[in-house]
C-alpha positions as CSV (number, residue, x, y, z in Angstrom):
1,M,6.9,-1.4,-3.8
2,E,5.3,-4.7,-3.2
3,I,1.6,-5.3,-2.4
4,E,0.0,-8.6,-1.7
5,T,-3.6,-8.6,-3.1
6,D,-4.9,-12.0,-1.9
7,N,-7.1,-10.9,1.0
8,A,-10.6,-9.5,1.5
9,A,-9.7,-5.9,0.9
10,F,-9.0,-6.7,-2.7
11,Q,-12.0,-8.8,-3.4
12,N,-15.4,-8.0,-5.0
13,G,-13.9,-5.6,-7.6
14,Q,-12.1,-3.5,-5.0
15,A,-8.5,-4.4,-6.1
16,A,-7.9,-1.3,-8.2
17,E,-9.4,1.1,-5.6
18,E,-7.4,-0.4,-2.7
19,A,-4.1,-0.5,-4.7
20,A,-4.6,3.1,-5.7
21,R,-5.2,4.0,-2.0
22,L,-2.0,2.3,-1.0
23,L,-0.1,4.0,-3.7
24,R,-1.4,7.4,-2.6
25,E,-0.5,6.6,1.0
26,A,3.1,5.5,0.1
27,A,3.5,8.7,-2.1
28,D,2.3,10.9,0.9
29,R,4.7,9.2,3.2
30,I,7.6,9.6,0.8
31,A,6.8,13.3,0.4
32,D,7.0,13.6,4.2
33,G,10.5,12.1,4.1
34,A,10.0,8.3,4.6
35,T,12.3,6.1,2.5
36,I,10.9,2.7,3.7
37,G,7.6,1.7,5.3
38,G,4.9,-0.9,5.6
39,L,1.5,-0.8,4.0
40,R,-1.8,-1.9,5.5
41,D,-5.1,-2.5,3.8
42,H,-8.3,-0.8,4.9
43,N,-8.9,-3.8,7.2
44,G,-5.6,-3.2,9.0
45,N,-3.8,-6.2,7.5
46,N,-0.1,-5.9,6.5
47,V,-0.1,-6.2,2.7
48,G,3.2,-4.9,1.6
49,Q,6.0,-2.4,1.8
50,F,7.7,0.4,-0.1
51,M,11.3,1.3,-0.3
52,L,12.9,4.3,-1.9
53,L,16.3,3.4,-3.4
54,D,19.1,5.7,-4.5
Protein backbone atom coordinates (compact mmCIF):
# COMPACT_ATOMS: atom_id res chain seq x y z
CA MET A 1 0.00 0.00 0.00
CA GLU A 2 1.19 3.47 -0.81
CA ILE A 3 -0.42 6.72 0.32
CA GLU A 4 0.73 10.22 -0.62
CA THR A 5 0.06 12.60 2.28
CA ASP A 6 1.13 15.93 0.84
CA ASN A 7 -2.29 17.45 0.15
CA ALA A 8 -5.02 19.30 2.05
CA ALA A 9 -6.81 16.16 3.29
CA PHE A 10 -3.80 15.40 5.50
CA GLN A 11 -3.21 18.91 6.85
CA ASN A 12 -4.28 20.54 10.12
CA GLY A 13 -3.79 17.44 12.25
CA GLN A 14 -5.95 15.25 10.01
CA ALA A 15 -3.20 12.95 8.69
CA ALA A 16 -3.84 10.03 11.08
CA GLU A 17 -7.62 10.20 10.67
CA GLU A 18 -7.45 10.30 6.86
CA ALA A 19 -4.83 7.53 6.69
CA ALA A 20 -6.97 5.34 8.97
CA ARG A 21 -10.00 5.97 6.76
CA LEU A 22 -8.03 4.91 3.68
CA LEU A 23 -6.75 1.78 5.45
CA ARG A 24 -10.32 0.81 6.39
CA GLU A 25 -11.47 1.43 2.82
CA ALA A 26 -8.69 -0.76 1.41
CA ALA A 27 -9.45 -3.50 3.96
CA ASP A 28 -13.15 -3.45 3.03
CA ARG A 29 -12.35 -3.68 -0.66
CA ILE A 30 -9.92 -6.56 -0.08
CA ALA A 31 -12.58 -8.35 1.99
CA ASP A 32 -14.92 -7.93 -1.00
CA GLY A 33 -12.37 -9.65 -3.27
CA ALA A 34 -10.30 -6.80 -4.72
CA THR A 35 -6.56 -7.44 -5.07
CA ILE A 36 -5.60 -4.03 -6.44
CA GLY A 37 -7.15 -0.60 -6.36
CA GLY A 38 -6.71 3.13 -6.17
CA LEU A 39 -7.25 5.27 -3.09
CA ARG A 40 -8.89 8.71 -3.02
CA ASP A 41 -8.85 11.15 -0.14
CA HIS A 42 -12.07 12.70 1.20
CA ASN A 43 -11.62 15.54 -1.32
CA GLY A 44 -11.64 13.07 -4.21
CA ASN A 45 -7.92 13.31 -5.03
CA ASN A 46 -6.01 10.21 -6.06
CA VAL A 47 -3.56 9.65 -3.18
CA GLY A 48 -2.39 6.08 -3.53
CA GLN A 49 -3.00 2.47 -4.26
CA PHE A 50 -3.12 -0.94 -2.67
CA MET A 51 -2.07 -4.28 -4.06
CA LEU A 52 -2.47 -7.70 -2.48
CA LEU A 53 0.46 -9.94 -3.44
CA ASP A 54 0.71 -13.73 -3.21
